[in-house]
PAVO-347650 format. One record per residue (C-alpha): x, y, z; residue in three letters. Coordinates in Angstrom, 3 decimals. Last residue first. Layout:
N
<atom x="X" y="Y" z="Z" type="ALA"/>
...
***
This chain:
54
<atom x="11.690" y="-19.351" z="3.266" type="SER"/>
<atom x="8.293" y="-18.833" z="1.648" type="MET"/>
<atom x="7.237" y="-15.792" z="3.680" type="ASP"/>
<atom x="10.453" y="-13.901" z="2.856" type="GLY"/>
<atom x="9.929" y="-14.492" z="-0.849" type="VAL"/>
<atom x="6.437" y="-12.966" z="-0.583" type="ARG"/>
<atom x="7.723" y="-10.022" z="1.495" type="ARG"/>
<atom x="10.390" y="-9.195" z="-1.081" type="LYS"/>
<atom x="7.928" y="-9.554" z="-3.951" type="ALA"/>
<atom x="5.433" y="-7.234" z="-2.238" type="LEU"/>
<atom x="8.175" y="-4.703" z="-1.500" type="LEU"/>
<atom x="9.382" y="-4.825" z="-5.100" type="ARG"/>
<atom x="5.818" y="-4.303" z="-6.353" type="LEU"/>
<atom x="5.413" y="-1.287" z="-4.054" type="THR"/>
<atom x="8.693" y="0.229" z="-5.223" type="GLY"/>
<atom x="7.726" y="-0.270" z="-8.861" type="ILE"/>
<atom x="4.385" y="1.441" z="-8.273" type="SER"/>
<atom x="5.978" y="4.371" z="-6.401" type="THR"/>
<atom x="8.577" y="4.949" z="-9.125" type="LYS"/>
<atom x="5.930" y="4.753" z="-11.862" type="MET"/>
<atom x="3.514" y="7.093" z="-10.084" type="LEU"/>
<atom x="5.937" y="9.810" z="-9.075" type="ARG"/>
<atom x="3.870" y="11.654" z="-6.504" type="MET"/>
<atom x="3.565" y="15.394" z="-7.111" type="LYS"/>
<atom x="-0.195" y="15.240" z="-7.581" type="SER"/>
<atom x="-1.857" y="18.172" z="-9.298" type="ASN"/>
<atom x="-3.791" y="20.505" z="-7.024" type="ALA"/>
<atom x="-6.915" y="19.268" z="-5.289" type="LYS"/>
<atom x="-10.377" y="20.847" z="-5.079" type="LEU"/>
<atom x="-11.776" y="19.243" z="-8.258" type="ASP"/>
<atom x="-10.363" y="15.916" z="-7.117" type="TYR"/>
<atom x="-12.796" y="15.804" z="-4.223" type="ARG"/>
<atom x="-12.225" y="12.400" z="-2.666" type="LEU"/>
<atom x="-15.014" y="10.840" z="-0.646" type="ILE"/>
<atom x="-13.716" y="8.263" z="1.809" type="LEU"/>
<atom x="-15.112" y="4.888" z="2.714" type="PRO"/>
<atom x="-13.589" y="3.243" z="5.800" type="VAL"/>
<atom x="-11.823" y="-0.045" z="5.250" type="GLU"/>
<atom x="-11.582" y="-3.017" z="7.529" type="GLY"/>
<atom x="-9.547" y="-4.633" z="10.251" type="PHE"/>
<atom x="-9.617" y="-7.930" z="12.078" type="ILE"/>
<atom x="-6.552" y="-9.019" z="13.976" type="VAL"/>
<atom x="-4.771" y="-12.353" z="14.381" type="PRO"/>
<atom x="-1.427" y="-10.957" z="13.230" type="LEU"/>
<atom x="0.406" y="-12.044" z="10.071" type="ARG"/>
<atom x="-1.591" y="-9.756" z="7.760" type="ARG"/>
<atom x="-0.765" y="-6.793" z="9.999" type="LEU"/>
<atom x="2.817" y="-6.808" z="8.664" type="LYS"/>
<atom x="1.634" y="-6.725" z="5.039" type="LEU"/>
<atom x="-0.801" y="-3.930" z="5.845" type="LEU"/>
<atom x="1.947" y="-1.857" z="7.480" type="ILE"/>
<atom x="4.291" y="-2.359" z="4.517" type="ASP"/>
<atom x="1.567" y="-1.303" z="2.086" type="VAL"/>
<atom x="1.066" y="1.933" z="3.986" type="MET"/>
***
């Protein structure tokens, strides 16, 4: 998702957010590895930032 937003940033488009109600009481525990996902997202942001500057 982050990669898509970073690519859309370069285009002359307008987009927005749609509110969403999350019901955590109806969900099971998340299986996403938070630390691994966060580090991957930060690496992607850094990679894109360096790519924009060169």
